[in-house]
PAZAPA-4460 file (N, C-alpha, C; in steps of 0.05 Angstrom, whole numbers, plus 32768, in hexadecimal, padded with zeros to 4 digits):
% residues 88
    n_x    n_y    n_z   ca_x   ca_y   ca_z    c_x    c_y    c_z   seq   type   mol
   80E9   80D0   80EB   80D5   80BC   80D8   80C1   80AD   80F0     1      M     A
   80A8   80AF   80F1   8094   80A3   8103   808F   8089   80F6     2      T     A
   808D   8073   8103   8083   805B   80FA   8066   805E   80FC     3      A     A
   8057   804B   80E9   8039   804B   80E9   8038   802B   80F4     4      I     A
   8027   802C   810C   8028   8016   8118   8008   8003   810F     5      A     A
   800E   7FEA   810A   7FFA   7FD8   8104   7FEB   7FD3   8119     6      M     A
   7FD3   7FCC   8114   7FBF   7FBE   8131   7FC1   7FAE   8138     7      P     A
   7FBA   7FA0   8150   7FC1   7F88   8159   7FB4   7F72   814D     8      A     A
   7FA2   7F74   8138   7F97   7F5B   812D   7F94   7F67   810C     9      R     A
   7F9C   7F57   80FE   7F95   7F58   80DE   7F98   7F3D   80D5    10      V     A
   7F79   7F36   80D1   7F70   7F21   80C5   7F63   7F27   80AA    11      T     A
   7F58   7F13   809F   7F48   7F1D   8085   7F2B   7F2D   808A    12      M     A
   7F27   7F27   80A3   7F0E   7F3F   80AC   7F13   7F5A   80B0    13      S     A
   7F2C   7F5F   80B6   7F37   7F80   80BE   7F45   7F84   80A6    14      E     A
   7F53   7F77   8093   7F64   7F80   807D   7F5A   7F98   806E    15      A     A
   7F41   7F95   8066   7F3A   7FAC   8056   7F38   7FC7   8065    16      R     A
   7F2C   7FC8   807D   7F2A   7FDC   8090   7F44   7FE3   8099    17      A     A
   7F57   7FD7   80A1   7F73   7FDD   80A5   7F82   7FEB   8091    18      T     A
   7F7D   7FE2   8076   7F89   7FEE   8062   7F82   800E   805D    19      L     A
   7F69   800D   8060   7F59   8029   805E   7F64   803F   8074    20      A     A
   7F6F   802F   8088   7F78   8044   80A1   7F96   8049   8098    21      Q     A
   7FA0   8038   808D   7FBE   8039   808E   7FC3   804A   8071    22      L     A
   7FB4   804A   8061   7FBA   8058   8043   7FBF   8076   8049    23      Q     A
   7FB1   8085   8054   7FB5   80A1   805B   7FCE   80A8   806B    24      P     A
   7FD4   8093   807C   7FEF   809C   808B   8007   808F   8078    25      L     A
   8005   807B   8064   8018   8078   8055   8020   808B   8042    26      L     A
   8006   8097   8035   8004   80AA   8022   8014   80C5   802F    27      Q     A
   8012   80C9   8047   801F   80E0   8056   8039   80E0   805B    28      A     A
   8046   80C5   805C   805F   80C0   8067   8074   80C7   8050    29      A     A
   808A   80D2   8056   80A0   80D4   8042   80B0   80BB   8044    30      G     A
   80B4   80B3   8056   80C2   8094   8059   80AE   8081   8064    31      A     A
   80A2   8073   8057   808E   805F   8066   8098   8049   8077    32      P     A
   8093   8045   8090   809B   8030   80A6   807F   8029   80B0    33      V     A
   807F   8013   80AE   8066   8009   80C0   8075   7FF1   80D5    34      I     A
   8068   7FFB   80EE   8072   7FED   8104   805F   7FD6   8107    35      D     A
   8066   7FB8   8102   8058   7FA4   8105   8055   7F9B   8120    36      A     A
   8064   7FA0   8138   806A   7F95   814C   804E   7F92   8163    37      S     A
   8037   7FA7   815A   8020   7FA3   8165   800F   7F88   815F    38      P     A
   8016   7F7E   814A   8007   7F66   813D   8008   7F50   814F    39      L     A
   7FF3   7F42   8157   7FF1   7F2B   816B   7FDE   7F15   815D    40      H     A
   7FCD   7F24   814A   7FBA   7F0F   8141   7FBD   7F13   8124    41      E     A
   7FC5   7F02   8113   7FC7   7F06   80F8   7FC3   7EED   80E4    42      L     A
   7FBD   7EF2   80CF   7FC2   7EDC   80B8   7FCC   7EE6   809F    43      D     A
   7FC9   7ED8   8088   7FD4   7EE4   8070   7FCC   7EFA   806A    44      S     A
   7FB4   7F06   8071   7FAB   7F1D   806B   7FC1   7F36   8071    45      A     A
   7FCE   7F32   8086   7FDA   7F44   8091   7FF9   7F4B   807D    46      A     A
   8002   7F30   8074   800E   7F33   805E   800B   7F41   8044    47      V     A
   7FF3   7F34   803C   7FE7   7F43   8027   7FE3   7F68   8027    48      A     A
   7FDE   7F6D   8040   7FD9   7F88   8047   7FF3   7F94   8043    49      L     A
   800A   7F8C   8050   8024   7F93   804F   802C   7F94   802F    50      L     A
   802B   7F7F   8020   802F   7F85   8001   8023   7F9B   7FF5    51      L     A
   8007   7F9F   7FFD   7FFB   7FB6   7FEE   8007   7FD1   7FF8    52      E     A
   800F   7FD6   8011   801C   7FE7   801B   8037   7FF1   800A    53      C     A
   8044   7FD6   800C   805D   7FDA   7FF8   8056   7FE1   7FE4    54      R     A
   8047   7FD5   7FD6   8040   7FE2   7FB7   803B   7FFF   7FB3    55      R     A
   8026   8008   7FC8   801F   8020   7FC8   8038   8038   7FC7    56      Q     A
   804B   8030   7FDF   8063   803C   7FE0   8077   803D   7FCA    57      A     A
   807A   802A   7FBF   8088   8025   7FA4   807D   8034   7F8C    58      A     A
   8061   8037   7F8F   8058   8047   7F79   805A   8067   7F7F    59      A     A
   8060   806E   7F93   806A   8088   7F9D   808D   8088   7F9D    60      R     A
   8099   8076   7F8F   80B6   8074   7F91   80C4   8070   7FAE    61      G     A
   80B2   8066   7FC0   80BE   8068   7FD8   80BE   8045   7FE0    62      L     A
   80D3   8042   7FF4   80D3   8023   8000   80C6   8024   8017    63      Q     A
   80B7   8012   801C   80AB   800C   8037   80BB   7FFF   8046    64      L     A
   80BA   8003   8062   80CC   7FF3   806F   80BC   7FEA   8086    65      Q     A
   80C1   7FD2   8090   80AA   7FC3   80A2   80BF   7FBC   80BD    66      V     A
   80B7   7FC8   80D3   80C9   7FC2   80EA   80B5   7FAC   80FE    67      T     A
   80C2   7FA1   810F   80B1   7F91   812C   80A3   7F7B   811D    68      G     A
   80AB   7F70   8108   8098   7F60   80FE   8099   7F41   8116    69      A     A
   807F   7F3E   811B   807E   7F26   812F   8089   7F0D   811F    70      P     A
   808B   7EF7   812D   8099   7EDD   811F   8087   7ED2   810E    71      T     A
   806A   7ED1   8113   8058   7EC5   8105   8055   7ED9   80E6    72      K     A
   8053   7EEF   80E6   8058   7EFF   80CE   806A   7EFB   80BD    73      L     A
   8087   7EF7   80CA   809E   7EEE   80BC   809E   7ED3   80B2    74      S     A
   8091   7EC4   80BE   808B   7EA3   80B5   807A   7EA6   809B    75      Q     A
   8065   7EB4   809F   804F   7EB2   8088   805D   7EC0   806F    76      L     A
   806D   7ED7   8073   8078   7EE2   805F   808C   7ED2   8050    77      A     A
   809C   7EBF   8060   80AB   7EB2   8054   809F   7E98   8047    78      T     A
   808F   7E8E   8052   8078   7E7A   8044   8070   7E81   802B    79      L     A
   8067   7E96   8025   805F   7EA1   800E   8077   7EB4   7FF8    80      Y     A
   808E   7EAC   8005   809E   7EB8   7FF8   80A6   7ED4   7FF4    81      G     A
   8099   7EE3   8003   809E   7F04   7FFF   80AA   7F0E   8017    82      V     A
   80B7   7EFF   8027   80C5   7F0B   803E   80DB   7F1E   8037    83      A     A
   80E6   7F1C   8022   80F9   7F2E   8018   80F2   7F46   800E    84      D     A
   80D9   7F45   8000   80CC   7F5C   7FF6   80C1   7F71   8009    85      L     A
   80BB   7F65   8026   80B4   7F72   803D   80C6   7F7A   804E    86      L     A
   80E4   7F6E   8044   80FA   7F76   8058   80F8   7F65   8070    87      G     A
   80EE   7F4C   806E   80EA   7F3E   8089   8100   7F29   808B    88      L     A
***
């Protein structure tokens, strides 16, 4: 199982393009795993992006796994009440 690496920056400005880059990788993954450790600059768009990735995986009957979440990502997910959904 190869993890799909997030880019270093995911903010509102990059979210749509990042999702477009991740979608084919997620579709090809038998067991989708996203490595969030490269994220250094992020805002709530990163949480929304991961929720969309989770939704897409669930639509295929798969469970998304997020690894290496930086503290800020975990804090934002907790703030929005979705940390459990993302496994953070």
